C-alpha positions as CSV (number, residue, x, y, z in Angstrom):
1,M,18.9,17.0,24.4
2,L,20.4,19.7,22.2
3,R,21.6,17.1,19.7
4,T,18.1,15.6,19.6
5,L,16.6,19.0,18.8
6,T,19.2,19.7,16.2
7,A,18.6,16.4,14.5
8,A,14.8,17.0,14.6
9,A,15.3,20.4,13.1
10,A,17.5,19.1,10.4
11,M,15.0,16.3,9.5
12,T,12.2,18.9,9.4
13,V,14.2,21.1,6.9
14,L,15.1,18.0,4.8
15,A,11.4,16.9,4.8
16,L,10.0,20.3,3.6
17,P,10.4,19.6,-0.1
18,A,8.6,16.3,0.5
19,L,5.7,18.0,2.1
20,A,5.2,20.3,-0.9
21,Q,5.9,17.9,-3.8
22,G,5.6,14.3,-2.5
23,A,8.1,11.7,-1.3
24,Q,9.6,8.5,-2.5
25,V,10.1,5.8,0.1
26,A,11.1,2.1,0.3
27,F,8.2,-0.3,0.6
28,G,8.1,-4.1,0.4
29,G,11.6,-4.6,-0.8
30,A,12.9,-7.7,-2.5
31,T,10.5,-10.1,-0.9
32,Q,7.6,-9.2,-3.3
33,D,6.9,-11.4,-6.3
34,P,4.1,-10.0,-8.6
35,D,4.2,-13.3,-10.5
36,A,3.4,-15.4,-7.4
37,P,-0.1,-16.9,-7.1
38,V,-2.8,-14.8,-5.5
39,E,-4.9,-16.4,-2.7
40,V,-8.3,-14.8,-1.7
41,S,-10.5,-15.6,1.2
42,A,-13.8,-13.9,2.1
43,D,-17.2,-14.4,3.6
44,Q,-19.0,-14.2,0.3
45,L,-18.3,-14.4,-3.4
46,Q,-20.4,-13.3,-6.4
47,V,-19.1,-14.2,-9.9
48,N,-20.2,-12.3,-13.0
49,Q,-19.3,-14.4,-16.1
50,S,-20.7,-11.7,-18.5
51,D,-18.1,-9.0,-17.5
52,G,-15.3,-11.3,-16.2
53,T,-15.4,-10.2,-12.5
54,A,-15.6,-11.7,-9.1
55,L,-16.8,-9.7,-6.1
56,Y,-15.5,-10.8,-2.7
57,T,-17.2,-9.2,0.3
58,G,-16.8,-9.5,4.1
59,N,-13.4,-9.9,5.8
60,V,-11.6,-10.2,2.5
61,V,-7.9,-11.2,2.8
62,I,-5.7,-11.5,-0.2
63,G,-2.2,-13.0,-0.1
64,Q,0.6,-12.9,-2.6
65,G,4.0,-14.1,-1.5
66,E,4.7,-12.3,1.8
67,M,2.2,-9.5,1.1
68,R,-1.3,-9.3,2.6
69,L,-4.1,-7.0,1.7
70,A,-7.3,-6.8,3.7
71,A,-10.6,-5.0,3.0
72,P,-14.3,-5.3,3.3
73,R,-14.9,-5.4,-0.5
74,V,-12.6,-6.5,-3.3
75,L,-13.5,-6.7,-7.0
76,V,-11.3,-9.0,-9.0
77,V,-11.2,-8.3,-12.7
78,Y,-10.0,-11.1,-15.0
79,V,-8.2,-10.7,-18.4
80,E,-10.9,-11.4,-21.0
81,G,-10.8,-15.1,-22.2
82,Q,-7.6,-15.9,-20.3
83,G,-8.8,-16.8,-16.7
84,R,-5.9,-14.8,-15.1
85,I,-6.3,-11.8,-12.8
86,D,-5.8,-8.4,-14.4
87,R,-6.4,-6.2,-11.4
88,L,-7.9,-6.0,-7.9
89,E,-10.0,-3.1,-6.7
90,A,-10.2,-3.0,-2.9
91,T,-12.6,-0.5,-1.1
92,G,-14.1,0.3,2.2
93,G,-10.9,0.7,4.2
94,V,-7.8,-1.2,3.0
95,T,-4.8,-2.5,4.9
96,L,-1.6,-3.6,3.0
97,V,1.1,-5.4,5.0
98,S,4.5,-6.4,3.8
99,G,7.0,-7.6,6.4
100,D,7.2,-4.9,9.2
101,E,5.7,-2.3,6.9
102,A,2.0,-1.5,6.7
103,A,-0.2,0.9,4.8
104,E,-3.8,1.9,5.3
105,A,-6.1,3.8,2.9
106,E,-9.7,4.1,1.8
107,R,-9.0,2.4,-1.5
108,A,-6.4,0.3,-3.3
109,D,-6.1,-0.7,-6.9
110,Y,-3.6,-3.4,-7.8
111,D,-2.5,-3.9,-11.4
112,I,-1.1,-7.5,-11.2
113,E,0.9,-7.5,-14.4
114,A,2.5,-4.1,-13.8
115,G,3.2,-4.9,-10.1
116,I,1.8,-1.5,-9.1
117,I,-0.6,-0.8,-6.2
118,E,-2.2,2.6,-6.0
119,M,-3.7,3.5,-2.6
120,T,-5.8,6.6,-2.2
121,G,-7.7,8.4,0.5
122,N,-6.1,9.2,3.9
123,V,-3.0,7.0,3.3
124,L,-1.0,6.0,6.4
125,L,2.3,4.2,5.9
126,T,4.1,2.9,9.0
127,Q,7.7,1.6,8.9
128,G,8.7,0.5,12.3
129,E,8.1,3.5,14.6
130,N,8.1,6.0,11.7
131,A,4.9,7.1,10.0
132,L,4.0,8.9,6.8
133,T,0.6,10.2,5.7
134,S,-0.6,11.5,2.3
135,E,-3.6,11.4,0.0
136,R,-2.1,9.0,-2.5
137,M,0.7,6.3,-2.6
138,I,1.8,4.3,-5.5
139,V,3.8,1.1,-4.7
140,D,6.1,-0.4,-7.3
141,L,6.5,-4.0,-6.1
142,E,9.3,-4.8,-8.6
143,N,11.5,-2.0,-7.4
144,G,10.4,-2.1,-3.7
145,T,9.6,1.6,-3.7
146,A,6.6,3.8,-3.0
147,E,5.8,7.3,-4.0
148,M,3.6,9.4,-1.8
149,A,1.8,12.6,-3.0
150,G,-0.8,15.0,-1.8
151,R,0.3,16.9,1.3
152,V,2.8,14.4,2.7
153,R,3.5,14.4,6.4
154,T,6.3,12.5,8.0
155,V,6.9,11.6,11.7
156,I,10.4,10.2,12.3
157,Q,11.3,8.8,15.7
158,S,14.6,10.2,16.9
159,G,15.7,7.1,18.8
160,G,15.3,8.4,22.4
161,D,16.3,11.2,24.8
162,E,19.9,12.1,25.8
């Protein structure tokens, strides 16, 4: 019991700088491939040829490699004149899953070419039994890392009682 309390106290002290300034954590790892094809399914699709966008609504699920993103509304913006996706803008409550890691937020913007996903608004990241919350998280798919900022809070499971 004393060892568990000591470990918890040590983790709290180590996490204090993260609470004030933000935290960098692993996310997605080496399984992500920003160059992999993007597959989208939804209840409805509206295409706007004049501005090069496609709006998916209703139970939208986007897959790329082993990563899945789900949201009620996703705007797909294409690179002008090239027919390839430039970025995705997901809103209305977003869930991003990669392996056993999952993140939730109010909004997610995915820059396909850069391999960067920015999630904002009540971000919750779960990694196994551990959880982190913040207002903003930027995921770098190439490096398999995420940076959290905006009052970061971490809950780390100690592994049981002794």
